[in-house]
FIKOLZA-1660 file (N, C-alpha, C; in steps of 0.1 Angstrom, whole numbers, plus 5000, padded with zeros to 4 digits):
% residues 128
   i   px   py   pz ch aa at
   1 3191 2421 7234  A  M  N
   1 3190 2407 7233  A  M CA
   1 3201 2401 7242  A  M  C
   2 3197 2392 7251  A  T  N
   2 3207 2385 7259  A  T CA
   2 3210 2371 7253  A  T  C
   3 3223 2367 7255  A  R  N
   3 3227 2354 7250  A  R CA
   3 3228 2345 7262  A  R  C
   4 3223 2333 7260  A  E  N
   4 3224 2322 7270  A  E CA
   4 3239 2319 7272  A  E  C
   5 3242 2316 7284  A  A  N
   5 3256 2312 7288  A  A CA
   5 3258 2298 7282  A  A  C
   6 3270 2295 7277  A  I  N
   6 3273 2282 7273  A  I CA
   6 3279 2274 7284  A  I  C
   7 3272 2265 7289  A  K  N
   7 3277 2257 7301  A  K CA
   7 3284 2244 7297  A  K  C
   8 3279 2238 7286  A  D  N
   8 3286 2226 7281  A  D CA
   8 3284 2225 7266  A  D  C
   9 3290 2215 7260  A  H  N
   9 3290 2214 7245  A  H CA
   9 3276 2213 7239  A  H  C
  10 3266 2208 7247  A  K  N
  10 3253 2208 7241  A  K CA
  10 3246 2221 7239  A  K  C
  11 3252 2232 7245  A  D  N
  11 3247 2245 7244  A  D CA
  11 3252 2252 7231  A  D  C
  12 3262 2246 7225  A  L  N
  12 3268 2252 7213  A  L CA
  12 3259 2251 7201  A  L  C
  13 3257 2261 7194  A  G  N
  13 3248 2261 7182  A  G CA
  13 3253 2251 7172  A  G  C
  14 3266 2249 7170  A  I  N
  14 3271 2239 7160  A  I CA
  14 3268 2225 7165  A  I  C
  15 3269 2223 7178  A  Y  N
  15 3265 2210 7183  A  Y CA
  15 3251 2206 7180  A  Y  C
  16 3242 2216 7183  A  K  N
  16 3228 2214 7181  A  K CA
  16 3225 2211 7166  A  K  C
  17 3231 2218 7157  A  I  N
  17 3229 2216 7143  A  I CA
  17 3235 2202 7139  A  I  C
  18 3247 2198 7144  A  A  N
  18 3253 2185 7141  A  A CA
  18 3244 2174 7146  A  A  C
  19 3239 2175 7158  A  F  N
  19 3231 2165 7165  A  F CA
  19 3218 2163 7157  A  F  C
  20 3212 2174 7154  A  S  N
  20 3199 2173 7146  A  S CA
  20 3202 2166 7132  A  S  C
  21 3213 2170 7126  A  A  N
  21 3216 2165 7113  A  A CA
  21 3219 2150 7114  A  A  C
  22 3226 2146 7124  A  A  N
  22 3229 2132 7126  A  A CA
  22 3217 2123 7129  A  A  C
  23 3207 2129 7136  A  M  N
  23 3194 2122 7138  A  M CA
  23 3187 2121 7125  A  M  C
  24 3187 2132 7117  A  E  N
  24 3181 2131 7103  A  E CA
  24 3187 2120 7095  A  E  C
  25 3200 2120 7095  A  I  N
  25 3207 2109 7087  A  I CA
  25 3203 2095 7092  A  I  C
  26 3202 2094 7105  A  F  N
  26 3198 2081 7111  A  F CA
  26 3184 2077 7105  A  F  C
  27 3175 2086 7106  A  N  N
  27 3161 2083 7101  A  N CA
  27 3161 2081 7086  A  N  C
  28 3168 2089 7078  A  L  N
  28 3169 2086 7064  A  L CA
  28 3175 2073 7061  A  L  C
  29 3186 2070 7068  A  S  N
  29 3193 2058 7065  A  S CA
  29 3186 2045 7069  A  S  C
  30 3175 2046 7076  A  K  N
  30 3167 2034 7079  A  K CA
  30 3161 2028 7066  A  K  C
  31 3160 2036 7056  A  K  N
  31 3154 2032 7043  A  K CA
  31 3164 2028 7033  A  K  C
  32 3177 2028 7037  A  F  N
  32 3188 2023 7027  A  F CA
  32 3186 2008 7025  A  F  C
  33 3190 2003 7014  A  P  N
  33 3189 1989 7011  A  P CA
  33 3197 1981 7022  A  P  C
  34 3193 1969 7024  A  I  N
  34 3199 1960 7034  A  I CA
  34 3214 1957 7030  A  I  C
  35 3217 1957 7017  A  E  N
  35 3231 1954 7014  A  E CA
  35 3240 1965 7017  A  E  C
  36 3235 1977 7021  A  E  N
  36 3243 1988 7025  A  E CA
  36 3245 1989 7040  A  E  C
  37 3239 1979 7047  A  R  N
  37 3240 1979 7062  A  R CA
  37 3254 1981 7067  A  R  C
  38 3264 1973 7062  A  F  N
  38 3277 1974 7067  A  F CA
  38 3286 1983 7059  A  F  C
  39 3281 1990 7050  A  A  N
  39 3288 1999 7042  A  A CA
  39 3284 2014 7044  A  A  C
  40 3276 2019 7034  A  L  N
  40 3272 2033 7035  A  L CA
  40 3264 2036 7047  A  L  C
  41 3254 2028 7051  A  T  N
  41 3246 2031 7062  A  T CA
  41 3254 2032 7075  A  T  C
  42 3263 2023 7077  A  D  N
  42 3272 2023 7089  A  D CA
  42 3281 2035 7089  A  D  C
  43 3287 2038 7077  A  Q  N
  43 3297 2048 7076  A  Q CA
  43 3291 2062 7078  A  Q  C
  44 3279 2065 7072  A  V  N
  44 3273 2078 7073  A  V CA
  44 3268 2080 7088  A  V  C
  45 3263 2070 7094  A  R  N
  45 3259 2071 7108  A  R CA
  45 3271 2073 7117  A  R  C
  46 3281 2066 7115  A  R  N
  46 3293 2068 7123  A  R CA
  46 3299 2082 7122  A  R  C
  47 3301 2086 7110  A  S  N
  47 3308 2099 7108  A  S CA
  47 3299 2111 7113  A  S  C
  48 3286 2110 7111  A  S  N
  48 3277 2120 7116  A  S CA
  48 3277 2121 7131  A  S  C
  49 3277 2109 7138  A  R  N
  49 3277 2109 7152  A  R CA
  49 3291 2113 7158  A  R  C
  50 3301 2110 7150  A  S  N
  50 3314 2113 7155  A  S CA
  50 3317 2128 7155  A  S  C
  51 3310 2136 7147  A  V  N
  51 3311 2151 7148  A  V CA
  51 3307 2155 7162  A  V  C
  52 3296 2150 7167  A  C  N
  52 3291 2153 7180  A  C CA
  52 3300 2148 7191  A  C  C
  53 3304 2136 7190  A  A  N
  53 3312 2130 7200  A  A CA
  53 3326 2137 7201  A  A  C
  54 3332 2140 7190  A  N  N
  54 3345 2148 7190  A  N CA
  54 3343 2162 7196  A  N  C
  55 3332 2168 7193  A  L  N
  55 3329 2181 7198  A  L CA
  55 3328 2181 7214  A  L  C
  56 3321 2170 7219  A  A  N
  56 3321 2168 7233  A  A CA
  56 3334 2167 7239  A  A  C
  57 3343 2159 7232  A  E  N
  57 3356 2157 7237  A  E CA
  57 3364 2170 7237  A  E  C
  58 3363 2177 7226  A  A  N
  58 3370 2190 7225  A  A CA
  58 3366 2199 7236  A  A  C
  59 3354 2200 7239  A  W  N
  59 3349 2208 7250  A  W CA
  59 3356 2205 7263  A  W  C
  60 3358 2193 7266  A  R  N
  60 3365 2188 7278  A  R CA
  60 3380 2190 7278  A  R  C
  61 3385 2194 7266  A  K  N
  61 3400 2195 7265  A  K CA
  61 3403 2210 7264  A  K  C
  62 3395 2219 7268  A  R  N
  62 3397 2233 7266  A  R CA
  62 3408 2239 7275  A  R  C
  63 3413 2231 7284  A  R  N
  63 3424 2236 7293  A  R CA
  63 3437 2237 7285  A  R  C
  64 3438 2229 7274  A  Y  N
  64 3450 2228 7266  A  Y CA
  64 3446 2232 7251  A  Y  C
  65 3451 2243 7247  A  E  N
  65 3447 2248 7234  A  E CA
  65 3450 2238 7223  A  E  C
  66 3462 2232 7223  A  A  N
  66 3466 2222 7212  A  A CA
  66 3456 2210 7212  A  A  C
  67 3453 2205 7224  A  A  N
  67 3443 2193 7224  A  A CA
  67 3429 2197 7220  A  A  C
  68 3425 2209 7224  A  F  N
  68 3412 2214 7220  A  F CA
  68 3411 2216 7205  A  F  C
  69 3421 2222 7199  A  V  N
  69 3421 2224 7184  A  V CA
  69 3422 2211 7177  A  V  C
  70 3430 2202 7182  A  A  N
  70 3432 2189 7176  A  A CA
  70 3418 2182 7175  A  A  C
  71 3411 2182 7186  A  K  N
  71 3397 2176 7186  A  K CA
  71 3388 2183 7176  A  K  C
  72 3389 2196 7176  A  L  N
  72 3380 2203 7166  A  L CA
  72 3384 2200 7152  A  L  C
  73 3397 2198 7149  A  N  N
  73 3401 2193 7136  A  N CA
  73 3395 2179 7133  A  N  C
  74 3394 2171 7143  A  D  N
  74 3388 2158 7141  A  D CA
  74 3373 2160 7137  A  D  C
  75 3366 2169 7144  A  C  N
  75 3352 2172 7141  A  C CA
  75 3351 2177 7127  A  C  C
  76 3360 2186 7123  A  E  N
  76 3359 2191 7109  A  E CA
  76 3361 2180 7099  A  E  C
  77 3370 2171 7101  A  A  N
  77 3372 2160 7092  A  A CA
  77 3360 2151 7091  A  A  C
  78 3354 2148 7103  A  E  N
  78 3342 2139 7103  A  E CA
  78 3330 2146 7096  A  E  C
  79 3329 2159 7097  A  A  N
  79 3318 2166 7091  A  A CA
  79 3319 2166 7076  A  A  C
  80 3332 2167 7071  A  A  N
  80 3334 2167 7057  A  A CA
  80 3332 2152 7052  A  A  C
  81 3336 2142 7060  A  E  N
  81 3334 2128 7056  A  E CA
  81 3319 2126 7055  A  E  C
  82 3311 2131 7064  A  T  N
  82 3297 2129 7064  A  T CA
  82 3291 2135 7051  A  T  C
  83 3296 2147 7047  A  Q  N
  83 3291 2153 7034  A  Q CA
  83 3294 2143 7022  A  Q  C
  84 3305 2137 7023  A  T  N
  84 3309 2128 7012  A  T CA
  84 3299 2116 7011  A  T  C
  85 3296 2110 7023  A  W  N
  85 3287 2099 7024  A  W CA
  85 3273 2103 7019  A  W  C
  86 3269 2115 7023  A  V  N
  86 3256 2121 7018  A  V CA
  86 3256 2121 7003  A  V  C
  87 3267 2126 6997  A  D  N
  87 3268 2126 6982  A  D CA
  87 3266 2113 6976  A  D  C
  88 3272 2102 6982  A  F  N
  88 3271 2089 6977  A  F CA
  88 3256 2084 6978  A  F  C
  89 3250 2088 6990  A  A  N
  89 3236 2084 6992  A  A CA
  89 3227 2090 6981  A  A  C
  90 3229 2103 6978  A  I  N
  90 3222 2109 6967  A  I CA
  90 3224 2103 6954  A  I  C
  91 3236 2100 6950  A  Q  N
  91 3240 2095 6937  A  Q CA
  91 3234 2080 6936  A  Q  C
  92 3234 2073 6947  A  C  N
  92 3228 2059 6947  A  C CA
  92 3213 2059 6947  A  C  C
  93 3207 2071 6949  A  G  N
  93 3192 2072 6949  A  G CA
  93 3186 2068 6962  A  G  C
  94 3194 2068 6973  A  Y  N
  94 3189 2064 6986  A  Y CA
  94 3182 2076 6993  A  Y  C
  95 3186 2088 6990  A  I  N
  95 3180 2100 6995  A  I CA
  95 3178 2109 6984  A  I  C
  96 3167 2117 6985  A  N  N
  96 3165 2127 6974  A  N CA
  96 3174 2139 6975  A  N  C
  97 3176 2145 6964  A  S  N
  97 3186 2156 6963  A  S CA
  97 3182 2168 6972  A  S  C
  98 3169 2170 6974  A  E  N
  98 3165 2181 6983  A  E CA
  98 3170 2178 6998  A  E  C
  99 3167 2166 7002  A  S  N
  99 3171 2162 7016  A  S CA
  99 3187 2163 7017  A  S  C
 100 3193 2158 7007  A  G  N
 100 3208 2158 7007  A  G CA
 100 3213 2172 7007  A  G  C
 101 3207 2181 6999  A  R  N
 101 3211 2195 6999  A  R CA
 101 3210 2201 7012  A  R  C
 102 3199 2199 7019  A  E  N
 102 3196 2204 7032  A  E CA
 102 3207 2199 7042  A  E  C
 103 3210 2187 7042  A  L  N
 103 3220 2181 7051  A  L CA
 103 3234 2188 7048  A  L  C
 104 3237 2189 7035  A  Y  N
 104 3249 2195 7031  A  Y CA
 104 3251 2209 7036  A  Y  C
 105 3240 2217 7036  A  V  N
 105 3240 2231 7041  A  V CA
 105 3242 2231 7056  A  V  C
 106 3235 2221 7063  A  R  N
 106 3237 2221 7077  A  R CA
 106 3251 2217 7081  A  R  C
 107 3257 2208 7074  A  Y  N
 107 3271 2205 7077  A  Y CA
 107 3281 2216 7073  A  Y  C
 108 3277 2224 7063  A  N  N
 108 3285 2236 7060  A  N CA
 108 3285 2246 7071  A  N  C
 109 3273 2247 7078  A  Q  N
 109 3272 2256 7089  A  Q CA
 109 3281 2251 7101  A  Q  C
 110 3281 2238 7103  A  V  N
 110 3289 2232 7113  A  V CA
 110 3304 2234 7110  A  V  C
 111 3308 2232 7097  A  L  N
 111 3322 2234 7093  A  L CA
 111 3326 2248 7095  A  L  C
 112 3317 2257 7092  A  S  N
 112 3320 2272 7093  A  S CA
 112 3323 2275 7108  A  S  C
 113 3314 2270 7117  A  G  N
 113 3316 2272 7131  A  G CA
 113 3328 2266 7136  A  G  C
 114 3332 2254 7132  A  L  N
 114 3344 2247 7136  A  L CA
 114 3356 2255 7132  A  L  C
 115 3356 2259 7119  A  V  N
 115 3368 2266 7114  A  V CA
 115 3370 2279 7122  A  V  C
 116 3359 2286 7125  A  S  N
 116 3360 2298 7133  A  S CA
 116 3366 2295 7147  A  S  C
 117 3362 2284 7153  A  M  N
 117 3367 2281 7167  A  M CA
 117 3382 2277 7165  A  M  C
 118 3385 2269 7155  A  I  N
 118 3399 2265 7153  A  I CA
 118 3408 2277 7151  A  I  C
 119 3404 2287 7143  A  N  N
 119 3412 2298 7140  A  N CA
 119 3413 2308 7151  A  N  C
 120 3403 2308 7161  A  N  N
 120 3403 2317 7172  A  N CA
 120 3398 2309 7185  A  N  C
 121 3407 2300 7190  A  P  N
 121 3403 2292 7201  A  P CA
 121 3402 2299 7214  A  P  C
 122 3409 2310 7216  A  S  N
 122 3411 2317 7229  A  S CA
 122 3398 2319 7236  A  S  C
 123 3387 2324 7230  A  P  N
 123 3375 2327 7238  A  P CA
 123 3369 2314 7244  A  P  C
 124 3373 2303 7239  A  W  N
 124 3367 2290 7243  A  W CA
 124 3375 2283 7254  A  W  C
 125 3388 2287 7255  A  L  N
 125 3396 2280 7265  A  L CA
 125 3393 2283 7279  A  L  C
 126 3396 2274 7288  A  I  N
 126 3395 2276 7302  A  I CA
 126 3408 2283 7307  A  I  C
 127 3406 2294 7313  A  N  N
 127 3417 2302 7319  A  N CA
 127 3423 2295 7331  A  N  C
 128 3436 2293 7331  A  R  N
 128 3442 2286 7343  A  R CA
 128 3449 2296 7351  A  R  C
% end
């Protein structure tokens, strides 16, 4: 089995999972009540998208281990925040528990991958 070369952040498995989950959140959040527009809807969309954006930034900071790891830490925080907003959406009855559970599992996969990269950044760094 051959592995595809990772040329940019969009090739990372965790990016693909995070992007897909963020799009799922976007679609689910279209049905949230109007009074949540500037609260839960906005927050869950922002944090889920921020995971992807921070991962893109981290990828471009691979020349410097500390900067790379710092951005990955931001990704980790945003993924955990997204899980919290998903919990609120479930408890408020805006999304069903099955959809919420699926999103939670996907973000756990993202978190696992991020922690792995944070704990062992060397293979990802650009050699100077």
